[in-house]
Structure formats: C-alpha cells, structure tokens
C-alpha positions as CSV (number, residue, x, y, z in Angstrom):
1,X,-16.5,39.4,5.5
2,X,-17.9,38.8,9.4
3,X,-19.6,35.4,7.8
4,X,-15.8,34.5,6.0
5,X,-13.8,35.0,9.3
6,X,-16.2,33.4,11.0
7,X,-16.4,29.9,9.2
8,X,-12.4,30.9,8.9
9,X,-12.3,30.5,12.5
10,X,-14.7,27.7,13.0
11,X,-12.3,25.6,10.4
12,X,-9.3,26.1,12.6
13,X,-11.5,24.8,15.8
14,X,-12.5,21.5,14.1
15,X,-8.9,20.7,12.9
16,X,-7.6,21.4,16.2
17,X,-10.4,19.4,18.0
18,X,-9.4,16.4,15.5
19,X,-6.3,16.0,16.6
20,X,-5.2,15.4,20.4
21,X,-1.2,15.4,21.5
22,X,0.6,13.6,24.4
23,X,4.4,15.2,24.7
24,X,6.7,11.7,25.3
25,X,9.8,12.4,27.9
26,X,12.5,9.4,27.7
27,X,10.9,6.7,29.4
28,X,7.5,6.9,28.7
29,X,7.1,5.1,25.6
30,X,3.1,4.0,26.0
31,X,3.3,0.3,27.1
32,X,0.6,-1.0,24.1
33,X,3.1,0.0,21.3
34,X,3.1,-3.6,18.4
35,X,6.7,-3.1,18.4
36,X,9.1,-2.6,20.9
37,X,10.4,1.0,20.8
38,X,14.4,1.1,19.8
39,X,16.5,0.9,22.6
40,X,17.5,4.3,24.1
41,X,15.8,5.5,21.7
42,X,13.8,9.3,22.9
43,X,9.9,9.3,22.8
44,X,9.1,12.4,21.5
45,X,5.3,12.2,21.8
46,X,2.0,10.9,20.8
47,X,-0.4,12.3,18.5
48,X,-3.9,10.5,17.4
49,X,-5.3,12.0,14.0
50,X,-9.1,11.7,13.8
51,X,-10.8,11.2,10.1
52,X,-14.4,12.8,8.9
53,X,-15.6,9.5,9.4
54,X,-14.6,8.5,13.1
55,X,-11.7,6.2,12.4
56,X,-7.9,7.6,14.1
57,X,-4.4,6.7,13.6
58,X,-2.2,6.9,16.9
59,X,1.6,7.3,15.8
60,X,4.1,7.5,18.1
61,X,7.6,9.1,17.2
62,X,11.1,8.5,19.1
63,X,14.3,9.9,17.6
64,X,17.7,7.8,17.8
65,X,21.2,8.8,18.2
66,X,22.1,5.6,16.0
67,X,22.3,5.7,12.0
68,X,19.3,4.5,10.4
69,X,20.7,1.2,9.2
70,X,21.3,0.3,12.8
71,X,17.7,1.1,13.7
72,X,16.4,-0.6,10.6
73,X,18.2,-4.1,11.6
74,X,16.9,-4.0,14.8
75,X,13.5,-3.9,13.9
76,X,14.2,-7.0,11.4
77,X,14.6,-9.1,13.9
78,X,11.6,-7.5,15.8
79,X,9.0,-7.4,12.8
80,X,10.1,-11.0,12.5
81,X,9.5,-12.2,16.4
82,X,6.2,-10.2,16.5
83,X,4.5,-10.5,12.6
84,X,6.3,-13.4,11.6
85,X,6.6,-11.3,8.6
86,X,9.0,-12.3,6.0
87,X,11.7,-9.2,4.1
88,X,9.3,-8.4,1.3
89,X,7.5,-6.4,3.4
90,X,10.4,-4.3,3.6
91,X,10.4,-1.2,1.7
92,X,14.1,0.2,1.7
93,X,13.9,4.4,2.4
94,X,16.8,6.6,1.6
95,X,19.6,7.5,3.7
96,X,19.6,3.4,5.4
97,X,16.1,4.0,6.2
98,X,12.8,2.4,5.3
99,X,9.2,1.1,6.3
100,X,7.2,-1.7,7.1
101,X,3.5,-2.2,6.0
102,X,1.0,-4.3,8.1
103,X,-2.6,-4.4,6.9
104,X,-4.3,-6.5,9.5
105,X,-8.1,-6.7,8.7
106,X,-9.7,-7.2,12.1
107,X,-6.9,-6.9,14.1
108,X,-5.5,-3.1,12.8
109,X,-3.1,-2.2,10.7
110,X,0.5,-0.9,12.1
111,X,3.2,1.3,9.9
112,X,7.1,1.5,11.0
113,X,8.8,4.0,9.3
114,X,12.5,4.2,9.9
115,X,14.2,7.8,8.7
116,X,17.2,9.9,8.8
117,X,16.4,12.8,10.9
118,X,16.3,15.8,9.4
119,X,13.5,14.5,6.9
120,X,10.0,16.0,6.9
121,X,7.5,14.3,8.6
122,X,4.7,14.6,11.3
123,X,7.1,14.4,14.1
124,X,8.0,17.7,13.2
125,X,5.1,18.2,15.4
126,X,7.5,17.6,18.4
127,X,10.6,19.2,16.5
128,X,11.3,20.9,19.8
129,X,12.3,17.8,21.8
130,X,14.3,16.3,18.6
131,X,17.8,16.1,20.0
132,X,20.3,17.6,18.4
133,X,22.6,14.5,19.0
134,X,19.5,12.8,16.5
135,X,20.3,10.7,13.3
136,X,16.9,8.8,13.1
137,X,13.5,9.4,13.7
138,X,11.0,5.9,14.0
139,X,7.4,6.8,13.3
140,X,5.2,3.7,14.9
141,X,1.3,4.3,13.7
142,X,-1.8,2.3,14.1
143,X,-5.3,2.0,13.3
144,X,-7.9,-0.2,15.0
C-alpha cells in the first residue's frame, strides 16, 4: 500500500511540475503574442504545458463582454494582416465562435480559438478571473 501511495504522490508532483501558470490582470497581456489581444478583453492568464518529449505549448486566455461573432470579426482582420491568410483557414464553431490554425514549420504553430463563455476549455484554470459579464473566451496558443 505504501508503494502505491508513493507512486500516486510522485505522479501528482510530476504533473504539477509539467505546467507553469501566470495569472493575468486587465493590462498585462504578454508583449510577444503573435496576434493582438482583443480590445478591452481581460487577460485571464498564461500557462505553459510541457510534453514528455521536452516540447511545450504556451497559451493565453482572454475574456470579453462582446459576443463571439464580434470577436471573430476583429480577428478576421488581424489574422489577414499578421499571417496574410485567407478565410479558408477559419473553422466555424458553435455560438458564433471559431478557430484558426497556423502550422508553420520552422516558425512555430499558432492556434486561435474564439468560443462562447461557459464552454469547457483550458481557460477553466482561471475560472475565478472570468468576469460575470464575459460572453466570449479567446485562447491563443503557440508552440515553438
């Protein structure tokens, strides 16, 4: 029984060590984001998740009082300017949201997910920071 308990504790310690977290505030969106933060959105925080092979994904979560369709419209323009990408990279999602995926060999991958607030996702790690007025969640993730 002691070996099983020790193995369980070791698993928890390894899992905790595989993720780092930064809790955001309204104005501290990281300056190195590949796309601009949505105007007026609250930066919920940032996490870096590590794979067993040493790779990692860093993601930032944002919350906005605007509806998902309005946030998607903003990012349609931002995506076109930053990535010179066409509309076919957009995958429509539920409730007016959607997702863009940019797989860029040698430059790093970027995924932008716009979703209605209340939908499950990694942003739940910052649930206490999501304002009651939030109608949209934005997850911006990147992998070097």
